[in-house]
GUSE-705068 format. One record per atom (N, C-alpha, C): y, x, z. Coordinates in steps of 0.2 Angstrom, whole numbers, padded with zeros to 4 digits, always signed. Layout:
// GUSE-705068
YXZ...
This chain:
// GUSE-705068
+0088+0047+0021+0083+0044+0025+0081+0049+0031+0081+0047+0037+0079+0051+0043+0075+0047+0048+0074+0049+0054+0070+0046+0059+0074+0040+0062+0080+0040+0061+0084+0034+0064+0085+0029+0058+0085+0031+0052+0086+0026+0047+0081+0027+0041+0077+0023+0040+0071+0024+0035+0074+0021+0028+0070+0023+0023+0071+0020+0017+0070+0013+0017+0072+0009+0012+0071+0002+0012+0063+0000+0012+0060+0005+0008+0053+0004+0007+0049+0005+0014+0050+0011+0017+0047+0012+0024+0049+0007+0029+0055+0005+0029+0057+0000+0034+0053-0007+0033+0052-0008+0027+0048-0014+0026+0041-0013+0028+0038-0007+0028+0032-0006+0031+0032-0006+0038+0037-0003+0041+0038-0003+0049+0039-0010+0052+0041-0015+0048+0042-0022+0050+0036-0025+0052+0030-0023+0049+0024-0026+0050+0020-0023+0056+0022-0018+0059+0019-0014+0064+0020-0018+0071+0014-0021+0073+0015-0025+0080+0017-0021+0085+0021-0024+0089+0024-0020+0095+0018-0018+0100+0018-0012+0102+0013-0010+0107+0007-0007+0104+0006-0008+0097+0000-0005+0094+0001+0003+0094-0005+0006+0094-0005+0014+0093-0005+0015+0086-0001+0019+0083+0000+0020+0076-0003+0026+0073-0007+0026+0067-0008+0031+0063-0005+0031+0056-0001+0036+0054+0002+0035+0048-0001+0041+0043-0005+0039+0038-0009+0044+0034-0005+0045+0028-0004+0052+0027+0000+0054+0021+0008+0054+0024+0009+0056+0030+0015+0055+0033+0021+0059+0031+0020+0064+0027+0025+0068+0024+0029+0071+0030+0036+0069+0031+0040+0072+0036+0039+0068+0043+0034+0064+0043+0033+0060+0049+0039+0055+0051+0043+0053+0046+0049+0049+0048+0046+0042+0051+0041+0039+0048+0039+0033+0050+0037+0033+0058+0032+0038+0059+0030+0038+0066+0036+0039+0071+0040+0044+0069+0046+0046+0074+0050+0039+0075+0052+0036+0069+0056+0030+0069+0052+0025+0074+0046+0024+0073+0042+0018+0077+0042+0020+0084+0041+0026+0086+0041+0028+0093+0048+0028+0096+0053+0030+0092+0060+0030+0095+0063+0023+0096+0061+0019+0092+0063+0012+0092+0059+0008+0097+0054+0011+0101+0050+0007+0106+0045+0003+0103+0044+0003+0096+0039-0001+0093+0032+0001+0095+0030+0007+0096+0024+0010+0097+0024+0015+0103+0019+0015+0107+0019+0020+0113+0017+0027+0110+0013+0027+0105+0011+0034+0103+0009+0033+0095+0008+0039+0092+0007+0039+0085+0003+0045+0083+0000+0045+0077-0003+0051+0074-0001+0051+0067+0002+0057+0065+0004+0058+0058-0001+0063+0055-0004+0060+0050-0009+0064+0046-0007+0066+0039-0008+0073+0038-0006+0076+0031-0012+0080+0029-0013+0080+0023-0018+0085+0020-0015+0091+0017-0009+0091+0015-0006+0096+0011-0002+0100+0016-0002+0107+0016+0001+0111+0021+0008+0111+0022+0012+0110+0016+0019+0110+0016+0021+0104+0020+0019+0098+0018+0021+0092+0022+0019+0092+0029+0013+0094+0030+0010+0095+0037+0015+0099+0041+0017+0105+0039+0022+0109+0043+0029+0105+0044+0031+0102+0038+0037+0098+0039+0036+0092+0044+0031+0089+0045+0030+0084+0050+0030+0087+0057+0026+0093+0058+0026+0096+0064+0033+0098+0066+0037+0101+0062+0044+0103+0063+0048+0097+0065+0047+0091+0061+0051+0085+0063+0050+0082+0070+0043+0082+0071+0041+0079+0078+0044+0084+0084+0043+0090+0083+0046+0095+0088+0053+0094+0088+0057+0094+0083+0064+0093+0083+0066+0087+0087+0062+0081+0086+0064+0075+0090+0062+0075+0097+0058+0080+0099+0056+0081+0106+0050+0076+0107+0046+0074+0102+0041+0069+0103+0034+0072+0103+0033+0078+0104+0026+0081+0103+0021+0078+0108+0024+0075+0114+0020+0073+0119+0017+0066+0117+0020+0062+0112+0018+0056+0110+0016+0055+0103+0017+0060+0099+0015+0060+0092+0011+0066+0090+0005+0065+0088+0001+0071+0086+0001+0072+0079+0002+0077+0077+0002+0079+0069-0004+0083+0068-0008+0080+0063-0014+0083+0062-0015+0084+0054-0019+0089+0053-0020+0091+0046-0027+0089+0044-0028+0085+0039-0035+0083+0037-0034+0078+0031-0040+0077+0028-0040+0073+0022-0041+0065+0024-0036+0061+0023-0036+0054+0024-0037+0053+0032-0042+0048+0033-0044+0046+0039-0048+0050+0044-0050+0056+0041-0054+0061+0045-0050+0064+0051-0043+0063+0051-0039+0065+0056-0040+0061+0062-0043+0055+0062-0044+0050+0067-0051+0050+0070-0051+0048+0077-0057+0046+0080-0057+0039+0081-0063+0036+0081-0064+0029+0082-0061+0027+0088-0056+0021+0088-0053+0019+0094-0047+0022+0096-0045+0027+0092-0038+0030+0094-0032+0026+0093-0032+0022+0087-0026+0018+0085-0028+0011+0084-0023+0007+0084-0024+0000+0082-0021-0002+0075-0017+0002+0073-0014+0000+0066-0013+0006+0062-0015+0006+0056-0015+0012+0051-0010+0010+0045-0005+0014+0044-0001+0014+0038-0002+0019+0033-0003+0017+0027-0003+0022+0021+0002+0020+0016+0007+0024+0015+0012+0022+0010+0014+0028+0005+0016+0025-0001+0018+0030-0006+0013+0034-0010+0007+0031-0011+0002+0033-0015+0000+0028-0020-0004+0030-0025-0007+0025-0029-0012+0021-0026-0013+0015-0028-0017+0010-0025-0024+0012-0025-0027+0015-0031-0033+0018-0031-0035+0023-0026-0030+0028-0025-0030+0033-0020-0031+0030-0013-0026+0025-0011-0027+0022-0005-0033+0019-0004-0036+0015-0009-0043+0012-0008-0048+0017-0007-0048+0023-0010-0053+0028-0009-0052+0031-0002-0046+0032+0000-0045+0034+0007-0048+0030+0012-0047+0023+0011-0050+0018+0016-0058+0018+0015-0060+0019+0009-0068+0019+0008-0071+0025+0011-0068+0031+0010-0071+0037+0013-0070+0037+0020-0066+0034+0023-0065+0034+0030-0066+0028+0034-0070+0023+0031-0070+0016+0034-0074+0016+0041-0078+0021+0042-0081+0021+0049-0076+0023+0054-0070+0026+0052-0065+0027+0057-0061+0020+0059-0062+0015+0055-0058+0009+0055-0061+0004+0060-0066+0006+0063-0070+0001+0067-0066-0003+0072-0061+0000+0076-0057-0003+0081-0050-0004+0079-0049-0002+0072-0042-0004+0070-0041-0011+0069-0035-0014+0071-0034-0021+0070-0030-0023+0064-0026-0018+0062-0021-0020+0056-0021-0014+0051-0020-0016+0045-0019-0011+0040-0012-0013+0036-0008-0008+0035-0001-0009+0032-0001-0004+0026-0002-0006+0020-0003-0002+0014+0003-0003+0009+0006+0002+0007+0011+0002+0002+0009+0006-0004+0006+0003-0009+0004+0007-0015+0010+0007-0020+0011+0013-0024+0016+0013-0029+0014+0010-0035+0007+0010-0037+0005+0007-0042-0002+0004-0040-0005-0001-0045-0012-0003-0044-0013-0006-0037-0009-0011-0035-0011-0015-0029-0017-0018-0029-0019-0020-0035-0026-0024-0036-0032-0020-0034-0031-0013-0034-0037-0009-0031-0037-0010-0024-0032-0010-0020-0032-0011-0013-0034-0018-0011-0032-0023-0015-0034-0030-0013-0042-0031-0014-0044-0028-0020-0051-0028-0021-0055-0025-0015-0053-0019-0013-0056-0015-0008-0056-0019-0001-0050-0022+0000-0050-0026+0007-0055-0032+0006-0055-0035+0001-0059-0041+0000-0067-0039+0001-0068-0034-0002-0075-0031-0002-0078-0028+0005-0073-0027+0009-0074-0024+0016-0072-0028+0022-0071-0034+0021-0070-0039+0027-0063-0039+0030-0059-0037+0026-0052-0037+0028-0048-0043+0024-0045-0047+0028-0041-0053+0025-0034-0051+0024-0031-0052+0018-0024-0051+0017-0020-0056+0021-0016-0054+0025-0012-0059+0029-0005-0060+0027-0002-0055+0024+0005-0055+0022+0006-0050+0016+0011-0051+0012+0013-0047+0007+0021-0047+0006+0024-0041+0004+0031-0041+0003+0032-0036-0003+0038-0037-0006+0040-0033-0012+0047-0031-0011+0049-0024-0012+0055-0022-0011+0057-0018-0017+0063-0018-0019+0066-0014-0025+0071-0009-0022+0069-0002-0024+0074+0003-0021+0074+0008-0027+0080+0010-0028+0081+0016-0033+0078+0014-0040+0078+0008-0042+0075+0006-0048+0068+0005-0048+0065+0006-0043+0057+0006-0042+0055+0000-0038+0050-0003-0039+0048-0009-0036+0041-0007-0032+0041-0009-0026+0035-0007-0021+0032-0014-0018+0026-0014-0018+0022-0019-0014+0020-0017-0007+0020-0021-0002+0017-0020+0004+0012-0025+0006+0006-0023+0007+0000-0027+0009-0002-0026+0016-0003-0032+0020-0004-0032+0027-0011-0035+0027-0016-0032+0031-0022-0035+0032-0025-0034+0039-0029-0039+0041-0033-0039+0047-0040-0042+0045-0045-0040+0050-0051-0043+0049-0051-0050+0049-0055-0053+0044-0055-0061+0044-0059-0064+0038-0056-0069+0036-0059-0073+0030-0056-0070+0024-0060-0066+0020-0058-0062+0015-0055-0067+0009-0058-0073+0008-0056-0077+0003-0050-0082+0004-0048-0082+0011-0044-0087+0013-0037-0087+0009-0034-0081+0008-0027-0082+0005-0027-0083-0003-0033-0083-0006-0034-0084-0013-0036-0091-0015-0032-0093-0021-0034-0099-0024-0038-0096-0030-0034-0095-0036-0037-0092-0042-0038-0084-0040-0044-0082-0039-0045-0075-0037-0043-0070-0042-0044-0071-0049-0041-0066-0054-0034-0065-0053-0030-0071-0053-0023-0071-0052-0021-0067-0046-0024-0069-0040-0022-0067-0034-0023-0059-0033-0029-0057-0036-0030-0050-0035-0025-0046-0039-0023-0048-0045-0018-0044-0049-0011-0045-0046-0009-0051-0045-0002-0053-0043+0000-0053-0036-0006-0054-0032-0004-0055-0025-0003-0063-0023-0008-0065-0019-0007-0073-0017-0001-0075-0014+0002-0071-0009+0008-0073-0006+0014-0072-0011+0014-0066-0014+0019-0065-0019+0020-0070-0024+0014-0072-0027+0014-0078-0032+0017-0084-0030+0016-0086-0023+0019-0092-0020+0027-0091-0020+0029-0085-0017+0036-0084-0015+0040-0082-0022+0037-0078-0026+0040-0076-0032+0047-0073-0031+0048-0068-0026+0054-0065-0025+0057-0062-0032+0063-0060-0032+0066-0057-0038+0063-0051-0040+0061-0046-0036+0057-0040-0038+0051-0042-0041+0047-0047-0039+0041-0049-0042+0042-0051-0049+0047-0055-0051+0048-0058-0057+0050-0052-0062+0054-0047-0059+0056-0041-0063+0050-0037-0065+0046-0036-0060+0040-0031-0061+0036-0034-0066+0034-0040-0066+0029-0043-0070+0032-0044-0077+0038-0046-0078+0041-0046-0084+0042-0040-0088+0043-0034-0084+0043-0028-0086+0036-0026-0089+0031-0027-0085+0024-0026-0086+0022-0029-0093+0024-0036-0093+0022-0040-0099+0025-0037-0106+0031-0035-0105+0035-0031-0111+0031-0025-0113+0029-0021-0108+0025-0015-0109+0018-0017-0113+0015-0022-0110+0008-0024-0113+0009-0026-0120+0014-0030-0121+0015-0033-0128+0017-0027-0133+0020-0022-0131+0022-0016-0135+0015-0012-0136+0011-0011-0131+0005-0008-0132+0000-0012-0137+0000-0019-0136-0004-0023-0140-0002-0023-0147+0004-0023-0149+0007-0022-0156+0004-0016-0159+0004-0010-0155+0002-0004-0158-0005-0004-0159-0009-0006-0154-0017-0006-0155-0019-0011-0161-0015-0017-0162-0017-0021-0167-0016-0018-0174-0011-0013-0174-0010-0010-0181-0015-0004-0182-0018-0002-0177-0023+0003-0177-0030+0001-0180-0034+0006-0181-0041+0004-0184-0045-0001-0179-0048-0006-0182-0052-0011-0178-0058-0008-0175-0058-0003-0170-0064-0001-0167-0066-0006-0162-0073-0005-0160-0075-0009-0154-0071-0008-0148-0069-0002-0147-0065-0001-0141-0058-0004-0141-0055-0004-0147-0048-0007-0148-0049-0014-0148-0054-0017-0150-0055-0024-0150-0055-0027-0142-0059-0023-0139-0059-0024-0131-0053-0023-0128-0049-0018-0130-0042-0017-0126-0038-0023-0128-0038-0025-0134-0034-0031-0137-0035-0037-0132-0042-0039-0132-0044-0044-0128-0042-0044-0120-0042-0038-0118-0040-0037-0111-0033-0038-0110-0029-0035-0114-0022-0036-0114-0019-0043-0115-0022-0046-0120-0021-0053-0121-0022-0058-0115-0028-0056-0112-0030-0060-0106-0025-0059-0100-0023-0053-0099-0018-0051-0094-0011-0054-0095-0009-0054-0101-0003-0057-0103-0003-0065-0102-0008-0068-0104-0009-0075-0103-0009-0077-0095-0013-0073-0092-0013-0074-0084-0006-0074-0081-0002-0068-0083+0004-0067-0080+0009-0072-0082+0009-0074-0089+0014-0079-0091+0012-0086-0088+0006-0087-0086+0004-0094-0083+0007-0094-0076+0009-0088-0073+0011-0088-0066+0018-0087-0065+0021-0082-0068+0028-0080-0067+0032-0085-0070+0036-0088-0066+0041-0094-0068+0048-0091-0070
């Protein structure tokens, strides 16, 4: 992967960046995504945010090497604190856990006032992001799923709007993704069949253990999730 050819995962993220939007990539690592987007003429400018010193220095070096320091600002800071209100139109956050992405959005939501689109790629727990979006006025407008190096990634795209619009059964939609449920691409089926296998294995272990209140609750939760997914995944 480099600034001319992204990983399949990041390319899927880049595909949802509207042409002409000013970009902020939070947790940018080597700044591959901002460099790619600028070089391809997708965005006029970008901000690469990093909280960790090593990746921050890597991003600075990459941007300088590409000769893009006049159009890509590399900033060190925690989450959205690297932004000022109105600086960017689209924010990407990729390659983190869903709960962490949701906390970054929550902690920095005042910085999102003028942002028009969020493109989020959690490694796990996409439900945390869908829940945050729905609770904060963001409508899920598209989803995608890619498999790369034996790992399956979800991409969630949101704009301000009608938060309940994409959802039919809310419980199913938050867990599985309303658009992904309809399309059921091959990685979707693979992911949830894998999850169900894991849940059933855990369920068997807990059922053999002592019947504590906590264990009974876990059994009920697992059984409910298994029924939910079995009812959706074809």
